[in-house]
N, C-alpha and C positions, 0 to 999 in steps of 0.2 A: 452365553456371555453374561457377565455380571452387570449390575446396574451402572458400572463405571463406563460402559459403552454408550450410555444415553447422553445426549446433549442437554445440558441444563440451561434454561433461559431464565434470567433473573425476573423477579416479580415485576419490577418497574418496566423492563423491556417487554415482557409478556403482556402487561396491561396496555402499554402504548400500542403495540401491534394489534391487539384485539380491538382497540378503539380507533384504529387507523390513524394514529398520530405519528408524526415524523420520528424516525429512528436512524441513527448513523452508526455503522460499525467502525471500530478502531482496532488496529492490530496492536500486539503487545511486544513485538520484538524491539521496537524503539525504546520501550521501557527497560527491558531486561538486558539488551545487548547493544543498543544504539547510542547510549549516552553514559557519561560517567556518573557515579553516585556522588552526592544526593540530587544532582540536577535532573536525573531521569524521573524521579518521583514528582518533582515540581512541574516538569513538562507534561507528564501524564495527567496531572490534575488540571493543568492549564488547558489541555486539549479537550478534556471532558467539559470544562467550563465554557469553552468556545462553542461547543455543540449546543449546550443549554442556552447560551446567549442567543443563538440562532433559532431558538424555539423548538429544538429537537431533543430527543433522549439519546445519550451516548450509550453504546454497547461495546465496551472493550472486551476483546475475546482472548481467552487463554485456556490452558489445560492445567488443572490443579488436582494432584493426587489421582490422576487417571480420569478425571471428570472434565470433559470439554464444557466450558462455560461461556455463554454469550451474555455479557453484562456482569461486571464485577463490582462488589461493594468496596468501600474505602480500605478495609483491612486486606482484601484480596489484591487490590492494586499495590498496596504497600509491600505485600509479600513478593509479588512479581518483581518489584523494583529492588528489593533488598536481598533476596535469596540467591546466592551465587550458583546454586545447584540447578536453577531453572534452565532447562534445555531450550534449544531453538528448534521449533517444530514446523516443518512443511506439511503439506497435505498427506504425503505418503507416510509420515511419522505418526499420524493421529491414531491409527489402529494399535500399533505397538504401545504407544503411550497410554492409551485407554486400558489395554489388556494388562499392562505391567504396573499400573498405578503411578506413572511418572508425572512430573510437572514440567510444563514448558510454555514458552511464549510463542505465539503464532506468527508466522510469516504471512506474506500476501496470499499465497495459495491456500494455506490452512484457514486464515481468517475469512477469505471469500467463501470457501466451502461451508464453514460452520455458520456464517452469517446468512447465507442464502438458504441453508437448511432451516434456519429459525424463521425465515420469512422476511428478512431485511433486504431492501432493494438498493441501498446506498452505502458505500464503503469509502472512507477517506484514508489515504496513505501518503507516503512521501514520493518515492519513485518505484516503478515496477522493475522486476528482473527482466532479463532478455537474453538475446544471443550474444555470447562473448566474442571478443576479438579473436581472430585466428581460429574461428570455428572449424574451418576445414581441417585443421590439425587435431584439435581436441574434441570437437563436436560437443561443446559445452553450452547448454541452453537452460535457462531457468525453468523450473516446473511451473512458474506462474503462468506462462503462456498457454500451455496445454489445459491447465485447470480453468483458465478464463474462457477457453473455447467451449467449455462444457457447463458453465455456471452463469445463470441469468442474474447479474448484479451490475450496478454502475460503480465503476472504480474511479474516484476523483484523485488524480495524481499529477505530479510535475514531470510527466514523461517517464523515461527509463533512465537509470543511472548513466551518467555521461561517460563512465569508464567502459561501457559496453559498446557493441557495434549497433548504433542506432538505425542506420538504413536497413541492415539485415533484420533487426527486430521488427521494424515496421512491415517489411516484406513477410515475415513469419506470421504476424498478426493478421495480415490480409489472407494468407493461405489458410489460416485456422478459422477465418470467418468472424474474427473479433472486431466489432465496430470501433472506430476511433474518431472522436470529434475534438477539435480545438476550441477551448473556451475563450472567446474574444480574440482569437489568433488564427492565422492561416499557416503557422509554422509549429512543428512539434517541439514542445519544450525540451530542454536539456538538463533537467533536474537542478543542478547548481546554476544553470544558465537559463535565461528566459527563452532562448531559441537554440535548437540543435542545428538549425539551417535546413532541416528537412521539411517539406510541405505536408500538410494534412488536406484531405479531400473535402472535409466538411467543417464549417465553423458554426458554433452556436453562441448566442449572445445574451442569454438569460437563463435562469433556473427553469423557467416555464418551458423554454425550448428543449432543454434537456429532458424534462419530464414528458414532453410530447414525444420525443424519440423513444423513451422507454415504453410508453403506451403503444406506440406503433410497433415496437418489437413484439409485444404481447399479442397485438391484433393480427400481425402477420403470421405468428407461429413459427414453425420450423425448428431447427436445432437451437437448443438453449445456449446462448453465448453472452458474454459480458459486453458492456459498453464502456470503453475507456474515455473518460472525460479529461483531456489533457489541459491542465490549468497552469500557465507559466508563472514562475516566481516573478514578482515585480522587478523591473530592471534596476531600480534603486537598491534592491536587496539581493541581487544576484552576486555570485562570485565574479570578480574581475575576469573577463574572458581571456585576456592575455596571460594573467597569472594562472588561470585554470589550465590553459593549453600547455604552458611551460612545465608546470609541476606534473601534469598527467604524463607528458612525454618522458620526463625524468623517472617517474614511477614505473612506466612500462619498460624503460630501458633497464632499470634495476631488477624488475621481475625476470627479464631475460638473463641478466648476469647471475642471478641467484638460482635460476632454474625453477622459479615458482610457477606452477601451472595448475590447471583445473580449478577445484573449489577454493584453493588458497589464494587465487588472484584477486578476487573481489575484496575480501577483508584487508588484504595487504594494501591495495590501492586506496581504499577508503581511509585507512589509517595514515597512509603516506600523504594523501591530500590534506588531511586535517593537520598533521604535524608541519608540513612544509608551506601551508598557507596561514600558519599561526592561528588555527581555529576558524578561519573565515569560511571554509567549506562547510563546517558544522553549522555555523550561523545561517548560511544560505539554505542549508537543508531544513533547518527549523523554520525559517521564514516560509519556505515552500509548504511544509506540513501545515503550518498555521493557516495559510491561505486556502489550502485544500479542505481543511476541516470547516472553515467558515463557509466555503462554497457548498460543500456537501450538505451542511445543515439547511441551506436555502433550497437546494435541489430536493432534499427529503421533504421539506415543507410543501414545495410545489407538487411533488409526487403524491403526498398524502391528501392535499386539497383536491386533486383530481379523482381520488379514490372515494371521496365522500358522496 
């Protein structure tokens, strides 16, 4: 294989890891595919700034010209935000992208894999993928779940996207051995909503408690698996629950009428929610991401402090 198959870690991230300073991984799909231009670049810069404000080093992940990169400079972030040819890459897409010299933004599965390989323990994102509704018919499940079952990283998220089957996703995470803790809550968050209504078995109340769980994972050994830190969007910033339920029901009905199935369901429903809530779902999404990034920086600092 050529050198394009090697993961390149930026000098800033490499030095921080070597010095055991806190580092937070960030995905790049929100930059390339999650937001309209030019707001996507502004949000990317804001999220990195939030990590720095929390005392950690941001490590935005992407693949550029076949090179998987952990930590992007300003020009590279701008390229991901501006180039319409940038693809969306899950974990399974990394090898073809590296071999063929492609450029792409990384999803949760690809980001978690590359970040863990670089030695990063904390990753902040919006919401995880999961088990899709009507799984019995389509058997559609996000690659995020299997990858997290095999990757020792803490993922700070606002639960899973509320358009998915949340109870089935939680059952699947249990089957796969992926730990789930609620941050300051005994209910699993619902991405746009503070609560999905589903319980979580464990609640942690400080970054130090999360770091203690990570250390216990390492001490116990066994299969490498992630820890999902489910951090709810504040109630004042969540999408109105009644509006959410009404629009989601309308979107699901339209999916059925149009015959939209499989991989087409998620992007259709996310766009439907954004349009039919006048952008309120997008604002709730961003509020959740900001909160997750702030918390991830604090967890990374607690983790790094314990490593010194």
